[in-house]
FITORDO-644817 format. One record per residue: residue in three letters; x, y, z negated of N, C-alpha, C, O in turn. Coordinates in steps of 0.001 Angstrom, whole numbers, padded with zeros to 6 digits, always signed. Layout:
ALAXYZXYZXYZXYZ;...
END
This chain:
MET+033893+009568-238445+032797+009467-237373+032712+010527-236597+032703+010628-235370;ASN+032610+011863-238046+032309+013209-237164+033212+013845-236204+033123+014829-235469;ARG+034438+012647-236536+035396+013711-235673+034691+013163-233928+034450+014052-233111;LEU+034391+011424-233493+033830+011004-232566+032790+011742-231987+032669+011988-230787;LYS+031683+012248-233335+030706+013108-232536+031322+014346-232034+030903+014752-230950;SER+031993+014835-232469+032223+016273-232432+032961+016282-230333+032633+016838-229285;VAL+033964+015368-230757+034361+015045-229118+033912+014421-227951+034404+014294-226830;TRP+032762+014025-228518+031428+013350-227689+030742+014401-227084+030321+014425-225928;LYS+030627+015523-228182+029804+016957-227388+030720+017280-226549+030154+017264-225456;GLU+031662+017529-226422+033070+018281-226005+033165+017527-224324+033952+017861-223438;LEU+032199+016536-224259+032600+016024-222948+031929+016702-221675+030985+017416-222012;ASP+032136+016678-220441+030939+017388-219591+030356+016183-218945+031195+015282-218926;PRO+029295+015860-218442+028753+014751-217870+028890+015091-216059+028550+014252-215225;ARG+029320+016154-215778+029995+016688-214520+031112+015949-214283+031403+015733-213107;ILE+032022+015374-215436+033444+014659-215301+033233+013077-214800+033936+012504-213967;PHE+031750+012349-215728+031556+011216-215370+030845+011346-214000+031450+010577-213253;LEU+030005+011859-213425+029594+011947-212238+030658+012321-211133+030401+012162-209940;ALA+031362+012615-211392+032534+013020-210270+033202+011547-210222+033353+010993-209133;LEU+033603+010921-211437+034525+009796-211447+033843+008529-210752+034312+007591-210107;THR+032453+008903-211170+031753+007583-210723+031457+007748-208986+031233+006729-208334;LEU+031473+008777-208479+031503+009202-207208+032551+008767-206378+032517+008248-205262;ALA+033615+009109-207214+035212+008976-206675+035439+007260-206424+035846+006650-205435;GLY+034988+006789-207767+035272+005506-207662+034216+004561-206266+034571+003578-205615;MET+032953+005291-206196+032116+004554-205110+032953+004790-203882+033274+003895-203100;ILE+033277+006032-203769+034055+006194-202517+035327+005765-202128+035709+005841-200960;ASN+036280+005136-203415+037470+004338-203114+036836+002997-202660+037203+002426-201633;ALA+035779+002485-203553+035239+000961-203005+034532+000687-201832+034390-000497-201527;PHE+034007+001660-201031+033591+001962-199606+034597+001813-198724+034576+001197-197658;GLY+035796+002625-199407+036794+002687-198349+037734+001442-198379+038201+001109-197289;VAL+038068+000723-199454+038690-000137-199654+037379-001284-198679+037560-001881-197617;THR+036650-001257-199189+035798-002297-198691+035472-002379-197000+035258-003562-196732;ILE+035400-001812-196195+035364-001174-195205+036351-000954-194179+036140-001035-192969;PHE+037565-000637-194801+038913-000469-193990+040147-001096-194428+040965-001227-193517;LEU+040525-001538-195612+041396-002445-195878+041057-004097-196203+041754-005070-195916;PHE+039985-004065-196772+039757-005764-196772+039953-006437-195732+040796-007334-195715;PRO+039122-006087-194556+038567-006820-193531+040287-007570-192655+040570-008680-192205;VAL+041237-005936-192808+042187-006520-192044+043681-006696-193016+044834-006412-192689;LYS+043105-007333-194449+044133-007809-195259+045064-006859-195668+046096-007345-196131;LEU+044999-005620-195630+045995-004395-196162+045575-004375-197733+044398-004268-198076;TYR+046546-004478-198564+046462-004528-199639+046870-002981-200395+047934-002419-200137;ASP+045866-002420-201339+045654-001002-202101+046939-001214-203092+047459-002298-203356;SER+047295-000043-203537+047841-000502-204819+047309-000627-206236+046109-000389-206375;GLY+047899-000908-207133+047454-000793-208251+046445-001875-208493+046444-002829-207715;ILE+045438-001830-209653+044462-003423-209836+043967-003668-208854+044106-004828-208466;SER+043175-002724-208004+042355-002975-206934+043384-004139-205641+042984-005080-204955;GLY+044568-003605-205750+045627-004362-204467+045809-005713-205378+045926-006795-204802;LEU+045826-005652-206500+046350-006867-207011+045079-007745-207171+045357-008879-207562;SER+043610-007489-206949+042329-008177-207127+042339-008484-205597+042156-009654-205258;MET+042518-007614-204732+042485-008195-203468+043398-008944-202787+043224-009228-201602;LEU+044886-009493-203756+045836-010474-203068+045321-011668-203959+045469-012833-203591;LEU+044713-011331-205143+044279-012873-206040+043151-013377-205085+043182-014595-204910;ASP+042028-012612-204342+041157-012756-203706+041464-013588-202816+040771-014530-202432;GLN+042627-013247-202408+042998-013926-201224+044119-015247-201049+044455-015794-199999;ILE+044549-015540-202392+045602-016855-202486+044754-017798-203686+045324-018828-204046;THR+043339-017449-204340+042627-018180-204965+041989-019228-204043+041640-018958-202894;PRO+041874-020264-204525+041139-021385-203707+039617-021037-203416+039052-020288-204214;GLU+038984-021486-202426+037406-021165-202540+036686-021361-203830+036197-020613-204676;HIS+036814-022762-203649+036161-023581-204669+036412-022842-206626+035695-023150-207578;LEU+037664-021836-206665+037104-021252-207828+036673-020133-208028+036651-019693-209177;THR+036202-019361-206918+035530-018420-206796+034291-017993-206700+034061-016791-206571;
END
């Protein structure tokens, strides 16, 4: 438990802010540019876009 507290104190809140901002920019880009023309991103986001396209409407 002490080790966890020491690691938590070393974390910089600016890193969390930067990661949150990067995630929001990525989500905006995917939603505005990739999703409407059915281009798939790589990784987990691309897989979720693909599954959204092939899943029947009554299951979403």
